[in-house]
C-alpha positions in Angstrom: -16.8 -44.4 -72.6 -14.5 -46.7 -74.4 -11.2 -45.9 -75.8 -12.9 -45.5 -79.3 -15.0 -42.7 -77.8 -12.1 -41.1 -75.8 -12.2 -37.9 -77.8 -16.0 -37.6 -77.5 -15.8 -38.1 -73.7 -12.9 -35.6 -73.5 -15.0 -32.8 -75.4 -18.1 -33.5 -73.3 -16.2 -32.9 -70.0 -14.5 -29.8 -71.7 -18.1 -28.4 -72.3 -18.9 -29.1 -68.8 -21.1 -32.2 -69.5 -23.5 -30.7 -72.1 -22.8 -29.8 -75.8 -24.4 -29.0 -79.1 -24.0 -31.6 -81.8 -22.6 -28.9 -84.1 -19.6 -28.2 -81.7 -18.7 -31.8 -81.6 -18.9 -32.1 -85.5 -16.7 -29.1 -85.7 -14.1 -30.7 -83.5 -14.0 -33.9 -85.6 -16.4 -36.2 -83.8 -18.6 -38.1 -86.4 -22.3 -37.9 -85.9 -22.4 -41.8 -85.9 -20.2 -41.8 -82.8 -22.5 -39.6 -81.1 -25.6 -41.8 -82.0 -23.6 -44.8 -80.7 -22.8 -43.2 -77.4 -26.6 -42.6 -76.9 -27.4 -46.1 -77.6 -24.8 -47.3 -75.1 -26.2 -44.9 -72.6 -23.0 -42.8 -72.4 -24.9 -39.7 -73.7 -28.3 -38.4 -73.3 -30.2 -36.7 -76.1 -31.5 -33.5 -74.4 -33.3 -32.2 -77.5 -32.4 -32.0 -81.2 -28.8 -31.2 -81.6 -28.1 -31.1 -77.8 -26.5 -33.9 -75.8 -25.4 -34.5 -72.2 -23.6 -36.8 -70.0 -25.7 -38.8 -67.8 -24.2 -37.2 -64.7 -24.3 -33.6 -66.1 -25.2 -30.8 -63.8 -29.0 -30.4 -64.4 -28.6 -26.6 -64.0 -26.2 -26.6 -66.9 -28.5 -28.7 -69.0 -31.4 -26.5 -68.3 -29.5 -23.5 -69.5 -28.1 -25.1 -72.7 -31.6 -26.4 -73.4 -33.0 -23.0 -73.6 -30.0 -21.7 -75.6 -29.0 -19.6 -72.7 -25.9 -19.0 -70.4 -26.2 -18.9 -66.6 -25.4 -15.5 -65.0 -26.1 -13.5 -61.8 -27.0 -15.6 -58.8 -27.4 -18.8 -60.9 -23.7 -18.6 -61.9 -22.3 -18.0 -58.4 -21.6 -21.7 -57.6 -19.7 -22.2 -60.9 -17.3 -19.3 -59.9 -17.2 -20.2 -56.1 -18.9 -16.9 -55.3 -20.5 -16.2 -51.8 -24.4 -16.3 -51.7 -27.1 -16.5 -49.2 -29.3 -19.6 -49.0 -32.5 -19.3 -51.1 -35.5 -18.6 -48.9 -37.7 -21.6 -48.2 -40.8 -19.4 -49.0 -39.7 -18.4 -52.4 -38.8 -20.6 -55.5 -35.4 -20.1 -56.7 -35.4 -18.5 -60.2 -32.8 -19.3 -62.8 -30.9 -16.1 -64.0 -30.1 -16.6 -67.7 -28.5 -14.6 -70.4 -29.8 -14.5 -73.9 -30.2 -11.7 -76.4 -33.6 -12.7 -77.8 -36.6 -14.8 -77.1 -39.4 -14.9 -74.6 -38.9 -14.7 -70.9 -40.2 -17.8 -69.2 -42.0 -17.3 -65.8 -39.4 -19.3 -63.8 -36.4 -17.4 -65.1 -34.9 -13.8 -64.9 -33.5 -13.0 -68.3 -30.5 -10.7 -68.7 -29.8 -9.2 -72.1 -26.6 -7.2 -71.7 -23.1 -8.5 -71.9 -19.8 -6.6 -71.6 -16.9 -9.3 -71.8 -16.3 -12.3 -73.9 -17.4 -15.6 -72.3 -15.6 -19.0 -72.3 -16.9 -20.9 -75.4 -16.9 -24.1 -73.4 -18.6 -22.9 -70.2 -22.4 -22.8 -69.6 -22.0 -19.3 -67.9 -21.2 -15.9 -68.8 -17.7 -14.4 -67.7 -17.0 -13.4 -64.2 -17.4 -9.7 -64.9 -20.7 -10.2 -66.6 -22.0 -12.2 -63.7 -21.1 -9.5 -61.1 -22.6 -6.8 -63.3 -25.8 -8.5 -63.6 -25.8 -9.2 -59.8 -25.3 -5.6 -58.6 -28.0 -4.6 -61.1 -30.5 -7.3 -60.2 -30.2 -8.8 -56.8 -31.1 -7.3 -53.3 -28.2 -5.3 -51.9 -26.6 -7.8 -49.6 -26.8 -10.7 -52.0 -25.2 -8.5 -54.6 -22.5 -7.4 -52.1 -21.6 -11.0 -51.4 -21.1 -11.9 -55.1 -19.1 -8.7 -55.8 -16.8 -8.9 -52.8 -16.0 -12.6 -53.4 -15.4 -11.9 -57.0 -12.9 -9.1 -56.0 -11.1 -11.7 -53.8 -10.7 -13.7 -56.9 -8.9 -10.7 -58.5 -11.8 -9.0 -60.3 -11.2 -5.2 -60.4 -14.1 -3.2 -59.0 -13.0 -0.2 -61.0 -13.6 -2.3 -64.0 -17.0 -2.9 -62.8 -17.9 0.6 -61.7 -16.7 2.0 -65.1 -19.4 -0.1 -66.8 -22.1 1.4 -64.4 -22.6 5.0 -65.6 -25.7 7.3 -65.1 -28.4 7.6 -62.5 -30.0 4.3 -63.5 -27.0 2.4 -62.2 -26.6 4.4 -59.0 -27.9 1.7 -56.7 -25.4 -0.8 -58.3 -22.6 1.6 -57.6 -23.8 1.9 -54.1 -23.3 -1.7 -53.6 -19.7 -1.4 -54.8 -19.2 1.3 -52.2 -19.8 -1.4 -49.5 -17.1 -3.7 -50.9 -14.1 -4.2 -48.6 -11.1 -6.4 -49.0 -10.9 -7.5 -45.4 -13.5 -10.1 -45.0 -12.6 -13.9 -45.5 -16.2 -15.2 -45.5 -19.7 -14.0 -46.2 -20.6 -13.9 -42.4 -17.7 -11.5 -41.9 -19.0 -9.3 -44.7 -22.6 -9.2 -43.5 -21.6 -8.5 -39.9 -19.2 -5.7 -40.9 -22.0 -4.0 -43.0 -24.6 -4.4 -40.2 -22.3 -3.0 -37.6 -20.9 -0.1 -39.6 -24.5 0.9 -40.4 -25.2 1.0 -36.8 -22.4 3.5 -36.3 -19.6 1.2 -35.1 -16.0 1.3 -36.1 -15.4 -2.2 -37.5 -12.0 -3.5 -38.5 -11.7 -6.9 -40.1 -9.0 -9.5 -39.9 -6.9 -7.9 -37.2 -3.8 -9.3 -35.7 -3.7 -8.9 -31.9 -0.4 -9.7 -30.1 -0.5 -12.7 -28.1 -3.8 -13.8 -29.6 -3.3 -13.9 -33.4 -5.7 -13.0 -36.1 -9.3 -12.2 -35.2 -12.2 -12.0 -37.5 -13.4 -8.4 -36.4 -12.4 -5.7 -33.9 -15.3 -3.4 -32.9 -14.7 -0.1 -31.3 -11.0 -0.9 -31.0 -11.4 -3.5 -28.3 -14.4 -5.8 -28.6 -13.3 -9.0 -30.5 -16.0 -10.7 -32.7 -15.4 -14.3 -33.9 -17.8 -15.4 -36.6 -17.8 -19.2 -36.5 -18.5 -21.5 -39.3 -18.8 -25.3 -39.3 -15.1 -25.8 -38.6 -15.6 -24.3 -35.1 -18.0 -27.1 -34.2 -15.1 -29.6 -34.2 -13.8 -30.5 -30.8 -10.2 -29.8 -31.4 -11.1 -26.3 -32.9 -13.4 -25.5 -30.0 -10.5 -26.2 -27.5 -8.2 -23.9 -29.7 -11.0 -21.2 -29.8 -11.3 -21.3 -25.9 -7.5 -20.8 -25.4 -7.6 -17.9 -27.8 -10.5 -16.4 -26.1 -8.7 -16.6 -22.6 -5.6 -14.9 -24.0 -7.6 -12.1 -25.5 -9.7 -11.5 -22.4 -6.5 -11.5 -20.2 -5.3 -8.4 -22.5 -8.4 -6.6 -22.0 -10.4 -7.7 -25.1 -13.9 -9.3 -24.5 -14.8 -11.9 -27.1 -18.2 -12.4 -28.5 -18.8 -15.5 -30.8 -21.6 -15.5 -33.4 -22.9 -18.2 -35.7 -23.9 -17.8 -39.4 -27.6 -17.9 -38.3 -27.1 -15.1 -35.7 -25.8 -12.8 -38.4 -28.0 -13.8 -41.3 -31.4 -14.6 -39.7 -31.2 -12.3 -36.6 -29.1 -9.2 -37.6 -31.2 -6.9 -35.3 -30.5 -8.9 -32.2 -26.9 -9.3 -33.2 -26.4 -5.6 -33.7 -28.2 -4.7 -30.4 -26.2 -7.2 -28.3 -22.9 -5.6 -29.7 -24.3 -2.2 -28.9 -25.2 -3.2 -25.4 -21.6 -4.5 -24.7 -20.2 -1.2 -25.9 -22.7 0.9 -24.3 -24.0 2.5 -27.4 -27.7 3.4 -27.9 -29.6 1.2 -30.2 -32.6 1.5 -32.4 -30.9 1.8 -35.8 -32.8 -0.4 -38.3 -30.7 -3.1 -40.0 -31.4 -3.6 -43.7 -32.1 -7.1 -44.8 -31.3 -6.3 -48.4 
């Protein structure tokens, strides 16, 4: 946008690329300037009274188009929360908040809200997003969202206080699984699977002569849960040196990938159990 439309461009970015005409007018942008921006191609008219930047996030546009706000799993990316990839077999549904209106077949509608939301953002506040997630999503998906929100400073006591009664017992059970030790979703999932199988699991443990390890199982077996950074050659060399240092100190090291923990949790748990000499056969929940 040119200098004459600098204020309009600033406001559109402030509203994350999609904004109602009434909000622009209330902030001193003349309607003729909005119409001129559409003619130039600087704005797109989404529907009557709603405009978007050409490169606006289509998810944000879709939410605003239906006079809704994103929440639950659909707001996770906005806040940088941990999620599991959507199943290829199931279409991904939007999770939207609005107090009234019909529920479209492609969306999950949430009606409750507990905290004020940012007037410029196309999403509910973080606490509402977590509350909707723990009441709506499968257990492990909800756990990842709640635990990563806690890492950003959200109080789980605040969330728990807003989940009273028997109806919210499953949501409170998700909060019981939240732990402050994990630094990635794969660490969280591995911890839950192994603890449910009866193992003592400590996360982010410092071992003398080795450094910090992702998990320590049974007090001696080290688990390293590798992301994409571990695929780089320099990182692989560093990992090998650490593994040798750990093994010289009596700590066997097992390394697992995201796919091992997320897609093959039963085999993951069984292999750890075999190393520790424990009986297996405990089912791993998939959420």
